[in-house]
N, C-alpha and C positions, 0 to 999 in steps of 0.2 A: 682083865682091865681094858684091853684093846676094844672088846665089844662094847663095854660101858661107855668108853670114850666116843666111839662112833655114835651110839644112841644119844649121848648128851650133845655132840656137835649138830646131829640132825634136829633135836628138839630146839636148840638154840637158833638154827636156821629157820624153823617154823615161826617161832616167836618174832624173830627179826622181820621176816617177810611179811607177817600178818600186820605188825605195827607199822613198818615203813610203807606197806601198800596203802594203808588208809591215808596216811599223810601225803604220799606222792599223788594219790588221786585228787586231793584238794590242790596241790601244786599245779597239776595239769589244768584243772578248771580255772584257776586264778590266772594262769598264763593266758588261756583263751579268752578270758574276760578282759585282760589288758589289751587285746587286739580289737576290742569292740569300741563303739561309739562312747564318748566321754559321759554321755547320759547314764548309761548302764553303770559306770564307775560311780556316779553320784547316788544312784539308787542303792548300791552296795554299801557306801559309806553311811546312808541314812539308817540302814538295817543294822549294820555291824558296829558302827561307831568309830570306824577307821577306814583309811583308804585301802583299796586292794593291794597295792604295792607294800603297805605296811604289814598286812597279813602274810603276804608272800615272803617277806624277809623273816618273819618268825618261822614260817614253815621250812624255809631253807636252813634256818639255825637248827631247828628240830632234827631235820634229815642229817645234817653234819654231826650232831651229837649221837644220833642213833648209829651212823656209820662208825664213829670212833669206838663206841661201846662194844659194837659187834666185833670189830677187829681185835680190840684189847682182850675181850673174854674168850674169843676163839683161840687166841694164842695161848691164854691161861690154861684153858682146858686141854689143848693139845700138849701143853708142857707139864700138866699136872702129874705128881708122882704117886697118887693114890686114888681110889675110888671115892673116898671121903672128900678129897680136894676136888675132884671132878664135880661132884654133886653140889658142893658149896658154890663153886664158880658158876654152875648153871642156874642155881636158885638166884644168886646175886644178880646175874646178867638179865634173867627174866624179870626179875623185880624192878631193876632200874629202867629197863626198856618200857615196861608196862606203866611205871610210875610217871615217866616222861610224858606218855600219851594222856594218862588221867589228869595231870596237872594242867594241861592245855585242851582238855576235852571241851570245856565250855566255849572257847574261841573256835575250835574246829567245828563244833555242831552249829554255831551261830553263822559261821562263814558258809558252810555247806548249805544251810537252810536258805540264806540269802541268795546264793548262786542258783539254787533250784527255783526259787521264786522268780529271779531275772530270767531264767530260761524259759519261763511261760509268758514273759512280756513279748507282745506282738512286734513284728518287724516294723521298724521306722524308716526304712529306706525309701527314698522318692526325691522328686525335684524340688518341691516346696513343702516345708513343714509349717503347718498352721495349728497353733495353740488355741483351743477354745477355753477361755478362762472367765472368772467370775465367782461371785459368792455361791454358797450352796442353794439349790432350788431356784436358779434363774433360768433354767431350761437348756443348759449345755449339752446334756445327753440327748435331748430331744433334737436339738440342732445337728448333732453328730449323725443321729439316725436318719434325719432328713437329707443331709449332704451325702451320705455314704451308705453303704450296705451294712455297716456295724449296727448291732442291736443291743446296746447297753441296757442294763436294768433301769427302768424309769418308774419312779414311784412319788406319790405326793408328800414326801418329807425330805429333810435335808440329809446330806451325807450318804446318799444312795451309792455314789461313785467313791469307792475307797482306794482305787488304784488308777493307773493310767489306761485308758481304753483308746484303742487306735482304729480309725477307719481310713478307707482309701477312696479316692475319687480321681477320674480323668476328666479334665476340662481344658479345652484349647490345647490338646496335645500335651499337657502337663500332668505328670503323675503327682497328685497331691496327698500328702499324708496329714490327716486331721487327727488331732490328739485331744481328747476330752480329759481335762484334768480334774482332780478332787476340788471341791469348793474351798475357797480361801476365806477365813474369817478376818475381821478387823482387829488384829492384835499384833504385838511385836514378834519379830522372827524367833526370839528365844522362847516364846510361849506357844509357838505353832507345833501341832502334833505331827506324827510321821505322815499321816494322810496329806496334810497341807505341804509338808516338805517335799514330798513327791511331786506335787504340783510345781513348787519352786525349782526343783531340779529340771523339770520339762521346760520351764520358761527360760532358765539360764542356758541350758545345753542345746535345745532343739528349735526354739522359736525363729523361723524366718519372718513370719508374720503371726500377729495374735488378734483374735476377735474376743473382745471383752463384752460380755453380755450383762446387761442390767435389767432388773424388773422393777418398775416404778407404778405398777398397777395396784389396785386396791388389795390385791391378793398377796403383795410382796411380804417376804419373810423378814427383810431387812430395810432400814430406813435409808434415805439418800445419803446422809452423812457417812454411814458405815460403807456404802458402795463406792462413794467418792474416794475414801481413804484407801480402800483396797485396789481401786483403779490406778491411783497414784503410785502405790507400791509396785504394782505389776508393771506400769510404765517405766518406773525407775530401773527395772531390771531389762525389759526388752527394748526400750527406746522409743522412737517415734513411729515405728512401723506397726501401729496398733489401731484397730478399728473399734470405736465405741459404738454399741449397738443396743437399742431398746427391743426387748423381746415381750411377747404377750401384748402386742399392740392392739389386738382385738378387745382387750380388757383395760385399755390405757386411754383416759380421756385427754383432750388437747391441753387442759390445765395441768395435768400431771406431766406431760411432755414438756411444757413450758417451765414448770418447776425444776425438772431434771436438767434442762439445758442451763438454767440459771445456776444450779448447784455444781454442774460439771464445767461451767463457764465456757461453754462451746455449743455451736449447733450440732445436732445429732440427726443427720439425714438418714442414717441406717435404722430403719424401723420395721420390725418383722413380727410374724407369728410363726415360730418354728413348728408349732403343733398343726397349723393349717397350711403350712407351706407358703405363706405370704412373705414377699420381700427376699426370698432366698437368693434369687439371681443376682441382687445387689452385692451380697457377700461373695459369690462366685467371681464376679467381674473384678471386685477389689483384690481378691487373692491373686489373680494372674497379672494384674496391671504392674508395670515396672515402677 
């Protein structure tokens, strides 16, 4: 019976270490996430549906339960009076430990997947954070590639950018972080999809300055009313430090510009062609001005 007891205790240790190891790995990742910029916390919440600290509390509770079960059943096996009793306690302990993990498997996998995705998000450290915002297909990715060395996917259809794309540029000795956000549609916040919510997270957490691009050319996918509504929504998040800029100026007539200024109820001196590189210096100077 001494040998059987030793084997049972060794098997209990194996089950406990495997189950605990998976949960502890997630706990370590969540603690590291907690030390990062709040932007990453928001991305996690969008993907998982709860804050990182909420998941961490659940993980700590699981670890506490595992530790308690391990201690209790180790003592039961050590004090068992027969081989049958040893086997019974081992089966019950293994079943309860594995059941605890199975019941929370969906949350654990979802949290681990979100952390893995966040780990691939580019570095956003720098002196000035500039968000490039606007509706889909207004030229945000083209502007990012013009301002920095980033090479986002650029294609002639909406929603090419599905996540946050980061580029860097140095101008007047300032390290500027340029963040190309997914396109935002004209609809209420509770109807926005995960792609748009990532853009909102960047606006709330990162924006020192925001360049809002509009397309009022004959090729525009969206009308002026839709673009005005999205601009106002973005401005309500980032405040006054926002530059309204007409892109695709090479395909925009003076009448189209006039209509845009009337719709936005302001003069729009920032007029560029990101594709051709026209007017880009205007944006650079605006970024670094106090």
